[in-house]
Every structure is written in structure tokens, then in C-alpha cells.
N, C-alpha and C positions, 0 to 999 in steps of 0.2 A: 759284849765280850772283851776285847783289847778297848775300846774306845771307852768305855764306862769304868777301866782299872785306871785310864791314863788322863785323854783330853777331857772328858766328861766329868772328870772327877778334881778339876781345877776349879778353885770356887771363884774367879775372875771368868772364868768360861762361862761357867753355870749363870752367874749375875747376868752378863751379856745376853746369854739366850732367852733368859726369864722375862727381862727385861727390856729388851732393844730388837729383838727378833721373835718370829713365828717359827718354831723347831719343827721339822717334819721328817721322818724317816721313813725310807722306802725301800723295797727291794729291786735294785736295778736289774734283776734277772726278769721279772714282770714286764717291767715299764722299757725296756729294752726291746721288747718282742710286742708288746701292747700296740694294736693299731685303733687304737681310740684317741680322743683328746687330751685326757690325761697323759699317755705314752708320747704323743706328739709333743705337748708341753715341755714333757723331761728332755726328751732328745734336741729340743730348741735349745735349753738351757744348757744343757753338758755338751754341746757341739760348739758352742761359744768357747770351750776349753782345750778341746781337743777333736780334731776329726772322728765324727760317728761313724766305726766302721765294726758293724755286727759282726760278732764271731770270733774278730781279730783284736781288740784291744776292749778291756774294763771300762765302763764308765764309773766303777765304783771311787768314791771319794767325798769331799765335802763341797757344798755350792749355797754361797749367798748370794740371793738373787733378787730383784725387783718383783712386784707383783706381774708386772708385764711381761716377765722372763728376762729382761735384761740381767745378765750375769754380772756381778760387782767382783766376785772372788772365786776361783775356782782352783782346789788343789786335793792332793791324796798324800797325806802327812801328818802322823799323829804327834809329832813333836809341840809339845804344849805353849812354847813361848810363841812359836809361829802361827798356831790357833789364836791366842789372843790378839797379835799383830794384825793376823788378816781380817778377823772380826773386827776389829777397830777401824780398820783401813775400809772396810766395806760400808760401816757406818756413815764413815766421811765421804765416801763416793755415791750414796745412795740420793736420789733425787725422786722425790713423791711424783707419780704419774697416774694414769687411768688404765684399768686394767679391766679386761672383759671376763665374764662367768664363761666357765668352759661347760660342755656336754659332760652331765654327770653319768652317761652310759658306759659302761663297761666293754671292752672285748671279753665276749664269753667264754674265749680259749682259755682265757688268764684270771677270768674270775673264781674268788676262792672262797666264797661266804660258809660261815659254820653251817653243816647239815643240818636240815630239819628234824628238832628233837634231839640232836646231840648235847653232850656235856663237855665244856672246856677246861682242860686240866694244865695248870702251868707247871712246867718242867725245869727243874734247876741242877747243873752240874758244878761240880768243883773235884780239883786235883788236891786229896787230903794230906797225902803222905808222898813224897817225891825225893829222889836225889837229882838235884838241876845242875847242870854242867856251870863252871864258873863264866861270869860276864860281868864285865864292865860297862855294857849297852845300858842306857839309862830305858831305852824303848822296848827291851826284852823284858826287864824287872817287871812291869805290870801284868805280862801274861801268865806270871807264877802265880798271881793272887786271884787272876779272873776268873770269873762264873760265867757260865754259859746258859742261856735261855730259851726256850722254846715253848711250844704247846702242844698237848696229846688231844684229840677227838677221840672220845666214846661214842660210838653212835647209839641211835635209839632201839635197835634190838640186842644190841650188846647191854646195854642199861636193862632190859628185861632180863635178859639170863644172868646179869649180876644181883637183881632183886630175887631173881629164885635160886640163889646160890650157889652158881657157877660161874667160873672165870671163862670167858668165851675164849675159845682158841684164836680167832680172828684178833680180838684185842690184844691178848699176850704176844702175836707174832708183829702185829703194828707196834708194840710198846718197846720190842726187843731191837728188830731192824731198824727203827727209826728214831729211839730215843736214848739207848743204852750206848752214848756213845761222847767221846770226850770231844765238845765243842768248844770249849773255854779258850782256843786259839784262833779259832776262823771255823771254817765250815769243813766238816770232815766228810768222807764219803759214807752213805748209807749203807749197810748191811746187805748184802745180796742173800736170796732164799737158801743157798747151797752153804753160805758163811754161818745159818744156826745151827750149830752143831749139837746143842742142848737145850733145850727150853722146858721148862714146868712152873707152871703159875697155879696153884690151888685157893679157891675160897672156901673156907668151914666157919661156919658162926660168925661169921662178920670178920674173920680175919684172913688175911691174904699172907701165903707164902710160896718159895719156888726159888728156883735156881736157873740161871742162864750161860752159856759158853759160847760166845763169837768168835771168829777166828777167820781171817782172809790171808794167813801167811804172814803177811807186812805188818797186820794189825792185830789186836785179841784183846778179849774183856770177858772175864769170867767172873761173875756176881753172884751173891746170896741175895734175895730179894725178900721185905716183908713189910707189911703193913695191914690196912685196915679199910673195908667199905662199910657204909651204914645208909640206910633207907630211912627216910620219915614220911609217912604217907605217901609211899610211891615216887617219893622222892630222892634221889641220890643226895644226901646232905654231907658226907665224909668219903674221900679218896686219897687217901695218905698212902705212899708206898715209897719205900727207900731201897736203892741198890747200890751194894757196896762190894768192892773186888779188885783183883789185880789186873791192870791196865797196860798194854806195850804198843808202842810204833806211833805213827802219826800219819796223816795223809797229805798231799800236794799241797792244800793249803790250812794245815795245821801244824807247822814247821816248829822248830824250838822245842819239842818235847823234852820229857825228862829223860835222865838215862835208865836204860834197863824196863823193869816193872814199875810202875806207880800205883797207887791206891787211887781209886776214882769213886766218887760219889754220887749218885743221881737222883734227886727226889721229886716226887710228884703229888700236887696238893689242888684241890678244886681253884680253879680260876674266880676271882671276883669279878662282877660286871662292871663294863666299862670298854672304852675304845682299845685297849690293849689285848682284851680277850676275843678281840674279833681278827686278829692277826694271824694268820694261816701257819700250821706247822712249815717247818722250813723243807719238810720230805713232801707236803704237799704239791710241791712243783711237778712231782710224777703223782698227781690226783689219782689215778687210776689204781695205782700200785700201793698208795698207802691208804687208801681207803679199802683194799682188798689185797694184803700182803702174802 
């Protein structure tokens, strides 16, 4: 989101990361809590920047470290010149050394593999029309063009319902509660069940149409949805849905919202095979709620 529109859009940063580093992106929510080798290694690295205090201080940030876990640079700032400077300094400070293989076993409490038989859908969001308050802050400006990204899981029995010409209620509620969100500036609160005021999603002759109204009081999103689902030889080969409508408000971690009501677009399309499609949806932190919203 923010990073892709600022620090990771810089040519020199891209060059350094592609040629001199092995980039790894992780969700610190999981690794802060996981009691496995990966979690302990992560905590070893981040605690060299600041004391590890579960629940008190976020470990979010950028960390350049050696394979043995030695921290070279650690910071939490999206200033582009500083990013270049710290990456260059990390390279100068790096000294090759031995490292050990980690136990690949995951803490089962925080494992989020794609459910058996499920299909992964990429989700993109963007503020399309808005009135932004004036600013001279160069770090705020990228937020106004940033795109949110997530993944939606369609479960095996939901695929069977779609193939039979019905849009399943459980899938509709998952899509609405966990994905009809403005996540372009950070991590938004998910919609609670009672905040789903209106939700209709119908499938007829391969065409998807519907409407959703979500309102928490401080935030709201009222959108029309349209799209298509197509099966070939029993396999879902197309799932394209677009939601567009009036969005208002911000969450604790999605500050700097547009003034008043803006136009938000959310697009869904089948994910391509690869490592990115294995990343769990943001809402899957609450796995039970995500699977059965």
C-alpha cells in the first residue's frame, strides 16, 4: 500500500533490493506470536532494534540483517532518501558468515495455508474520486494514489454452489465483511456482522450483480457490485467482480482519509499460481470468523 507507492517505487531502492538483498515480506502479527523457529528468529532480529514487548510496541518496520540474524539496520520510516541511505550502509556493514537451517515446522495456531480445494482470488482497492485536504507532506501524497491488495478465499463447497448457479451466502458475507474495505492507507477494521446493513449478491447465467451497505457509524461503504463467474470442465476459470460506491470515514490505522465521502473501487479476479497466492487474507488472522463470517 503505502510502501509500494513510496519507498518501493524508487528506482535505486528497487535496484538495491533486486541485486544486493534477498527481500522478504512478513506479517509481524503472526511472527510476534508464533512459538516456532521462524518466530524466534524474527524476534531475535527485531529485538536488536528495540526491546521486544508483546502487545505494547509494534515490531513493524524495515530490517536489513545477515543470515545468522545479526541486525545491520532497523528502522520504521518511509522516507525514500533514508531508505536508500540505510540500505547502502547495511551493505557496507555486512560481513559474510555461517548460518544454520531453521526448523520449517510452523506453530499450528498461526498457520494459514490455503484450505484444501479452495480457490484464491486477488483483491485490489483504490480511491477513485475524492476531495483531499491540502498538504505539503511528501510522505502523505503517496497515500492518495496507493492501491490496497488482499486475497479472497472461495471454499470448495462454495465453488460447487457457484457451479450450480447460486452465489452462496457465506461467500457473500466473507466478501463484504473482509474485503469491501478501504485498505489503501493501512490496515482497516473489518466489518462486524451487525454492520452489514444490506447485502445481495446474485448469480444468473454467469453474471454476478448485487449491492452492499456497510456502516459502523464512523465508517460506511455503499456499493453496487457487478461481475462474471465462468466454469470450464468443472473448474472455475473466471471470477471477475467490481464493487464501486460511496465510502466515508477512516480506521485507527487508516488515517489521512479524503474529506467527506469519496468513491472507492474494489476489484476481484482469480489469482495466478505462485508464492503471492499463498499469502493468507488479512482477515484470516481471525480464521474461524473468516471461514464462517
